[in-house]
C-alpha positions, 0 to 999 in steps of 0.5 A: 451452504444454502447459496444466496442469489446476488442482485445487482452487481455494479462496476465502475470503470478506474484506474484498474478496471477499463474497457481493456481489462474489464473485456468479455473473458472478464465479464464472462467469468464474473458471470460465470462466478455469478449467474444470476446477478445483474451486472452494471457497468458504470463507465465514469462519474457522470454515468453513475450520476445518470442512473443514481436514482435507478441503481442506488435502491438496488445496488447489492455488491460493488466491484471497484470504487464509486465516489465515496460519499455516494456509498452512504446513500445505498440502503441495499450495499452488503459488500464493497470489493476495493480494487486497490489495498488502502482504506485511509479514505475511511477517514474521511467518511466515518458515517460510513465505518457504521454503515452495515456492509463488508468491506474487501481490499486488494490486499497482496497485489501490491506484495512482489512490486513493492517489496521489489522496489524497496530493495531497489532503492536500498540497493541503489543508496547502498551503492550510491547510484544517485551519484553516478546518475548526477556523473552520467548527466554531465557525462563525466566518470565518477568513481568514489568509495562510500558504499555500504553493503546489504549482506550482514546488515540489519533491517527493520519493517514497521507494519508486517503485512503482506508488503513487509512480510514479502519484503522480509522474505527477500531480505533474508535471501540478501542475508539481512537481519530482519526485525518487525512490528505488528500489531499482534506480535504473537504470529511469527514469520520465518524471515523475522529473527525478532518481531515487536509489537507497537511498544518495541519501535525505539528497540527497532529503530536503534537496531536497523540499518535500514528502516521501511515503513509499510504501516497503513495509514491510520489515525495511530499512524499519522505522524508516527515518525517524527523528530525522537523516532528519527534521532533514535536511528543510527546515523548511518541508517537509510529510511524507506518510505512506500506507505503513506507520506503522512506517516512521516513529518516530513519537515522533521525528515528534511531537517534529518536528512540536512543535519545527518540524523540519518544517512539518507531516505528512499521515498515513494510518497509524501505528505503532499503529492504531487511532490512541490518543486520547492521541496528540498528533498529534491536536490538532497543527493542522498534521497531517492524520490520516485512519484508513487508507484511502487505498486505498478505492474503489469500484473495488477488487475489479473492479480485483483480479479483472482482476489474479486472471484474467489470473494464473490465465490465466497460471498455466493455460497456464505463463507467468510470473506477474505482480505476483509477490512476492520473498518473502526481500524481503517485496514 
């Protein structure tokens, strides 16, 4: 296939792309993958604004995140490689959905750390570690038998993407039964005992001892877990959310936890972040709260870079890219 000559490749600094990660070795690998491209490093938003007149007309490829509001101004943009997974930001920029460019994300980068985070929450809740941590803080010896086992329990995964499937894989190692929902239930998984389409939500909720939300944030999933859904769960069940806070109606979840509709929750994401100090969730003994860091890993940029370099090779030779986002669906 004919090789494509790449014009200007813009790499803005951000959270994962910074002077440490974007070192000379990294830049050398990028230059080797696209030797004819003009490489432009943008260190901050101020530098982009200063150079915008120069770069707007010639930017072809972006690796990282430019100010979202400026993307629509790039007439020759052909491809953006996000250094993060979620694409729900598109909901705030509907004109970009129609714009003719390819958007690829970092899906898969978080699969291992988030799956481990989910299991950590499940094990901590199953063994009632929050009780022991409270006792430790008071220098009190505490014993109680209100614990459960994961072995033989049923896990329900809402959203069987790469994170959901990695979670299912680890759950099978604990001898759990796994139910899952994905948009195309015809796609099987060796780690799932029963696959459902979205119409199987209530079957999954009613059977599961643990429910994990790993779905993308879209208009379809926003607020999808409300009163009917929470009341469909077992009273002994726990809910884990590592996806987006707005997928759950938080006020209803608080009521469910207060009134015992479900047994507890592990929450890494919330409708409003940081979680306000006056949220009742802070003081609930049956809730574990972490500050939206389930995806953190020392290997983050290393994995993002491998996705980008593979896609850069494919883009150069006119091959289909991996991790392409359906901009209309938002994932």
